[in-house]
Z-matrix of the N, CA and C atoms (Angstrom, degrees):
N
C 1 1.467
C 2 1.528 1 110.32
N 3 1.244 2 118.11 1 125.37
C 4 1.491 3 120.97 2 177.18
C 5 1.469 4 111.66 3 -135.74
N 6 1.288 5 116.40 4 153.74
C 7 1.477 6 121.01 5 -178.12
C 8 1.485 7 109.94 6 -147.99
N 9 1.294 8 116.67 7 130.97
C 10 1.437 9 122.28 8 -178.64
C 11 1.537 10 112.65 9 -101.65
N 12 1.289 11 112.50 10 120.82
C 13 1.514 12 118.07 11 -177.45
C 14 1.508 13 105.93 12 -120.47
N 15 1.311 14 117.43 13 103.20
C 16 1.435 15 122.26 14 -178.10
C 17 1.513 16 110.00 15 64.19
N 18 1.271 17 118.25 16 -118.41
C 19 1.522 18 122.38 17 175.22
C 20 1.522 19 110.93 18 -103.18
N 21 1.323 20 116.44 19 7.23
C 22 1.467 21 121.99 20 -178.83
C 23 1.503 22 107.76 21 -100.00
N 24 1.316 23 117.25 22 148.45
C 25 1.449 24 122.67 23 -179.19
C 26 1.572 25 106.94 24 -125.94
N 27 1.261 26 116.36 25 123.33
C 28 1.464 27 120.45 26 174.99
C 29 1.531 28 112.04 27 -108.40
N 30 1.274 29 116.21 28 122.63
C 31 1.520 30 120.11 29 -179.28
C 32 1.460 31 109.95 30 -120.10
N 33 1.300 32 115.24 31 128.97
C 34 1.453 33 120.07 32 179.36
C 35 1.533 34 106.27 33 -99.07
N 36 1.347 35 115.65 34 125.03
C 37 1.464 36 120.76 35 -178.87
C 38 1.508 37 110.06 36 -122.92
N 39 1.288 38 120.12 37 87.25
C 40 1.449 39 128.10 38 -179.17
C 41 1.518 40 110.23 39 54.23
N 42 1.356 41 114.94 40 -91.30
C 43 1.477 42 117.16 41 -172.85
C 44 1.536 43 114.49 42 -102.63
N 45 1.344 44 116.95 43 4.33
C 46 1.456 45 118.21 44 179.67
C 47 1.533 46 110.00 45 -140.97
N 48 1.271 47 111.09 46 162.46
C 49 1.471 48 118.03 47 -179.84
C 50 1.548 49 107.75 48 -114.33
N 51 1.373 50 114.61 49 133.88
C 52 1.425 51 118.30 50 174.53
C 53 1.546 52 109.18 51 -108.58
N 54 1.291 53 113.53 52 126.26
C 55 1.444 54 118.00 53 -176.12
C 56 1.533 55 109.41 54 -112.88
N 57 1.336 56 115.66 55 112.19
C 58 1.464 57 121.61 56 -175.17
C 59 1.510 58 107.82 57 -100.03
N 60 1.337 59 115.58 58 134.32
C 61 1.486 60 120.58 59 174.95
C 62 1.504 61 107.07 60 -140.88
N 63 1.298 62 119.77 61 121.14
C 64 1.443 63 125.11 62 -179.07
C 65 1.501 64 111.16 63 56.70
N 66 1.392 65 120.03 64 30.31
C 67 1.387 66 121.60 65 178.54
C 68 1.541 67 116.72 66 90.42
N 69 1.279 68 115.03 67 -2.41
C 70 1.486 69 118.66 68 -177.38
C 71 1.544 70 105.66 69 -115.25
N 72 1.337 71 113.00 70 130.23
C 73 1.436 72 120.67 71 -177.94
C 74 1.605 73 109.32 72 -86.88
N 75 1.290 74 113.86 73 152.38
C 76 1.474 75 118.11 74 179.07
C 77 1.517 76 112.30 75 -65.55
N 78 1.329 77 116.36 76 -22.43
C 79 1.516 78 120.24 77 179.81
C 80 1.498 79 109.90 78 -87.90
N 81 1.335 80 120.62 79 -0.36
C 82 1.430 81 124.11 80 175.18
C 83 1.564 82 114.17 81 102.35
N 84 1.330 83 112.75 82 -3.04
C 85 1.487 84 114.58 83 -178.03
C 86 1.537 85 110.33 84 -85.79
N 87 1.283 86 115.37 85 156.38
C 88 1.460 87 119.82 86 177.85
C 89 1.518 88 110.40 87 -115.72
N 90 1.347 89 118.63 88 154.17
C 91 1.474 90 119.22 89 178.73
C 92 1.471 91 107.33 90 -138.83
């Protein structure tokens, strides 16, 4: 499940949420 809010991307991955902003994830990953 993913949702785009403005330029931010929120991805739900089973037990955790990944919050992308300007290509940088809140967990430290890049995409």
